[in-house]
N, C-alpha and C positions, 0 to 999 in steps of 0.2 A: 560549319563548312567541314565536310569530311576530308580525310587525309589525301586521297588522290586529287580532289579538286583544289585543295590548298597547295599541294605540291605543284600542280599545273599553274596555279596563279603565281606562285613564287617565281617559277621559271619565266612566266610571261613578262614579269616586271623586273627581271634580272636579279632576283634575290636568290641566295644560296639556300639549299634545303639541308637541315642539320639533323633533326630528330624525327623519327617516325610518329611521335606523339604530336599532333597538330597544335595542341595548346602550349606545349613546351616550345615548339618552334616559333609560335607567335611571341612568347615571352623573350626568346633569344633575339628575334628581329627587333622588338621594342628596345631592348638594351643596346643593341648595336646602333640603332637609329639615334639614340640620345647620347652615345659616346660612353657607355658604361661597360666595364669588363664583364664578360659572361663566364660563369664557373659552373661545373657540374656538381650534382649532389646525388650520391648513390644511396639507395634505401638503407635503413638500419640493418646491420649484419651482426648478430650476436656471437658469431663463431670466432671473431678475432678480438681478443681483449689484451690490452697493453697497460701494465701498471694499474690493474683494477678497473680500467675504463674501456668502453667500447671504442675500437679504432674507427669503425664505420658507424657513427651515431645517427646518421640521417641529417646531420647539420654541418659536417666538415667536408671540404671540397674533395670529391672522389667521383669515380664513374664505374659503370659496369662494362666490361669488355664484351666481345662477341660470344664468350663462353659464360657470360653472366657472373664473372668473377670481379669483385670490387678492387679498384686500383686507386691509390691516393694521388692527389694532385698537389704539388708544391705551389701554393697560391701566393707566396710572398712576392715572387717576381711580377705578379700582375698588379702590384701597387704602382708599378712604373711603366708597364706596357700592356696593350690589349692582346688577347689571344689571337693567333692566326687562324685562318679557315681550316687548315689541316688539323689543328688541335681541336677545334670545335666539332668537326666531323667525326673525329675519333672518340671524343668524350660522349657525344650524344647519340651514338649509333644504336644504343639499347633504349627501348621505349620507356623503361622504368626509371631512367636517370632523370632526376629533377634539375632545377636551375637555381642559381644564386648570383649575387654580385658582391662587390666590395664597396664599403663606404669611402668617402674622401674624394672620389672622382667628381668632377664638375662642381666642387664645393658642396657635395651632397652629404647630408647626415640622415640616416634612417632611424627614426624614433621607434624603439622597440618597447611597446607597452605589454608587459608580461602578465598574463592572467594569474600566475601564482601569487602575485602580491595583493590580490583582492579576495575578500571573503566569498564573493559570489561572482558569477559571470555577468549578472545584471549590473553590479557595481563597476566592473571593468568596462562594460559597454557604456555606462553613463559617463564615466570619466573621458573615454575616447570621444563620445558624442559631444561633450562640452568643449573639448579641444578643437574638434573639427567644425564647430559652429562659429568659431572666430572667422571674421571676414577674410583674413589673410590665408586661411587654410581651406576655404570652401571648394577650391578647384585643384587640390594637390593629389599626389599619389597616395593611395590607401589600399592596404591588403589586410585580410584576416589571417592570422597564423593558425597552424594546425591545432594548437592548444587552446584557442579561443581569445588570444590577444590580438594586437594590431601592429602593423608596420606602417609608419607615416613618413613619406619622403619630403624633405625640405632642402633648399639650397641656401647656405648661410654666407652672408657677406663677411661676417666675423665668425670663424669656426669656434665651437666651444672647446674649452680646455678641461672638460670633465666627461666622465662616462656614465657612472651611476647617477640616475636622475630621479626627481620627485616633483610633485606639484609645489610651487613656490609658496603658496598661501598656507599649506598644511603639512609640508614635509611627508606627504603620503607617497610612498615609493611607487614609481611607475615601472621602471625597468632600466634600460641603458640606451645610450646613444651609440649607434653603430657608425663610427667615423672611419678615419683612415686605417686600413688594414683589417677592419672588422667585416666578417662575412654576414650577409643578409640573405637568408633563404627566401625564395619568392614562389608565387603561384605559377603553375599548378602542382608544385612538388607535393608528393604524398608523404606525410609524416606518420608517426606511430599512432597519434590520436585523430588523424583525419588529414585532409589535404589543405594546403594554403589556397586562399580564395582571393581573387582580384575584385576589389570593390570600385576602384577608380584608377585605371592605368593611365594617369595623366602625367605630364611632365612636372616634376617637383617644383613648387613655387619658391620664389626668393623671399627670404626674411632677413632683416638686419642681423639679428642674433637670436639664438634659441630661447634666451630668457624673456624675449618679447612675447613669447607664447605662454608665459606662466610656468615655464619649466626651469628648475633650478638644480644645482648639484645636491646630491644626497649627502648631507654632512653627518659627522659623528655627533652624538649628543653634546650639547653645550655644557661646560663645567658650571657647577652651581655658583651663584653669586657669593662673593666673599663675606657679605654682611649677614648671611644666614647663620644660625646658631651651630655651635660645634656638635650639639646633639643631632641636629638634622644631618650634618655631614657624616657622622658615624653611622647613622641609620642607612644612608644611601649606599654605603659600601656593602651592606649585607643583603641588598636587593637581588643582586645577580642579574642575569639577562633572561629573556624568555617572554612569555605572554601572560596576560592577566585578564580576567573577565571584566569587560567594560561595565556590565550591569552591577557588579559588586561595588564599583567606585561611585556610581551615581548617588546623588543626594536622595534622602527619603522622599522629598517632595517630587523630584523627577521620576523616581521609581514608581510612585503612585500614578503619575501621569501616564507612564508606559503601561501599567497594568490596567488602568481604568480608562477606556476609550472616551475621549471628550465628545461633547455634542458638536454638531457640524459647525456651528458658528465659532467654536473655540479651538478648532483643530490647528489652525495656522499658528496661533499664539502658543499653544501647547507644544507643537513641534519645534518652534523657535527656542523655547526653554530647554527642551530635551537636547537639541542640537548644540546649544551653547555649553551645556554641561558635558556632552559627549566629546566635542572637539577640544574642550578645555582639558579634560582628563587625558585625551590622546596626546596633546602637547606636553602636559606635565610628565606623563610616564615616559615619553620619548627622551626627556632630558636625562634619564637614568638607564637608557638602553632597554627599556621594557616596552613591549608592544601591547596594545589593548586588542581584545578579540571579542566580537568582530571590530574592524576599524570603524571610526565614527561615521564615515560616509555610508558604508554598507548598513550600519545600524539604523541610520536615519531613513535611508531609502526603503528598508524593509518595514520600518514602522509606518512610514507614509503609505506604503502599499496596504498595510493592515488596516489603516484608518481610511482607506479608499480615497486617498488624495491622488490627483493626477501627478505624474512624475515631473512634468514641467513646473507645476506649482511647488513641489518639494524642492526642486533645484533652485527656484527663485528664493525660497525661504533660506536655503543653505548659503546662497550667495548674497543675502541681504545684510544689513547693518542693524545691530541691536545694542541699545545703550551706548551709542557713539562709537562702536567698533565692529568690524566684520564678524559675523557669527563664527566663521571658521578660525578666527584669531582669538577666541574666547579663553578664559581661564576658569577653573572649577570654582563653584560658589564657595567651597570650603577654603580655597586659597584667598579669596577676597575677605572672608570673615575671620579666619584664624591663622592664615599665613602658610608658608612652605612647610614648617615642621609638622603641622597637623596633616597636611596632604601627604607628606612622606610616611607618616604613621599609618594612614589609611592605605596607601599604596603597598606598604610592607605587609600589612595584614591581608589585603586582598591577594597579594602575590603568594603568600604562604598558604592560602586557602583555595588556590586555583585548582 
């Protein structure tokens, strides 16, 4: 629907017209209909830098005035009240001004799945797809962010008390929960890497609590058990933080499986063995503040693709149980055979040869 027709339609049904950009106007009308505060987002402006940071980052509440000059909006007040029509008309007079809202209203939390926490876009897509395949999320609000991540809207009967979040079964970092006071940029806002895209502009569904979706707080690495040797404890202090090559940590048997493509009949069993080792080392390294690269999920997805396995089949393998425990909750084979001290030794070696 072009702008003149949409404007005429809005007038015919008694709706106000705010933005000359018809898609922005549709987003504004949707937010108003469901009782969410509407905020403007001016495009990134590199001319204004405060304390080394862009004042107009393309993500903070601001708008372009009639001279195309960016103006900040104090959004704190809109945690408690909705903007009035005069404010909306002033904010959205320029077609390039995008749109956002605030978390917390209507018990809504916007799950921000951040592309930067994944080795590949495909891995990010796979995690988002797995979340959205849950029955409780099949008909909820979903948007694609300008960087390739996702915003998923849910209404929580019990609001979460954490912000940084991960997958509960693997501690794989997802991003953050945009709750009360947090700004959520929405489609069709134009970002630096592209525009935000609406995939399902549906009313956010109700869930009891965010943890029911398999989302948990991202915790600090657990302290090592007290019964581990003093030698292991001393070694852990010298690891530092950072990343380590996952392939350097894999057992020789698993490395051979990765290098030598198995026959068709053996691919599922081989991928299960690789996944157990990969997720095991990802877990072990995380206890000492070290991340494996690529992450276990991305590594297994890429390997499955190389072995010409259907992505659905790969996901079923990763979600399966092996030797009485979920594949994603595995431990390294070296841990089972030789214990934590040997694993720490190998992690230290791999860390210093990264």
